[in-house]
N, C-alpha and C positions, 0 to 999 in steps of 0.2 A: 376671844382668841386674837392676840396681837400678831401682826405680820412682822417678821424680822426684816429690817431694811437690807436690801441687796443691790440697790442702784446708787452708785456714787455720783459725785458732783459733775464730773465731765460726762459721764454716761447720761445723766439727766439732761444736760444741755444738748447733747447729740440727739436724744430722743425727742426733745421739744422741736429742734430745727427740722430733723428728718420727718417727724410726725406731722408738723405743720405744713411742710412742703407736700407731703403725700396727700394730706387731707384737702389742701387747696387744689392740687392737681385733680384729685378725684371729683371735687365739686365743680371746678371751673374748666379744667383742661379736658379730661377724658369724659366727663359728664356722667350723671347717675343713670343714664339710659344704657350704659355699657357695663358689662361684668368687670372689666378692668377698672373702671371708675369707682365702682362700689367696693371692690377689693382694696384699692388704694385708700379710699376714705376710711374703711374699717381698720386697716393696718395703721394708718395715721392716727386715728382716735385711740387705738390701743396703746401705741407708743407714747402719746401724750398722757394718757391715763396712768400708765405705769411710771412715768416720770413724776407725776403729781403725787402718787401714793408711795413712791420710793420702794416699790416691790414689783418684781417681775416673776410670774409663776414659772416661766420657761427657765430662768436662771435657777430657781429653786429646784426644779426637776433635774437640771444638769449639774447642780452643786456649784454654781458659779456665783461670785459676788464681786461687784466693783466698788462696794461701799467700804470705806476705811474709817473706822471710828477714831476720833481724836484721843490720843493717849495722854 
């Protein structure tokens, strides 16, 4: 089963930047000893992963797509 792309180029860049910042803050700033740090790390990793695979399950559920195919 192939996943239909629903993450566009600008969305992907935003996911990488925000995900990287959250993951770094979760690891270094808040620390893994705190719940906030763990949540930040998990959210950051999920954002990066959805950027890599070009598919966001939440977008699919909500019927959203930021992907624009070249015509």
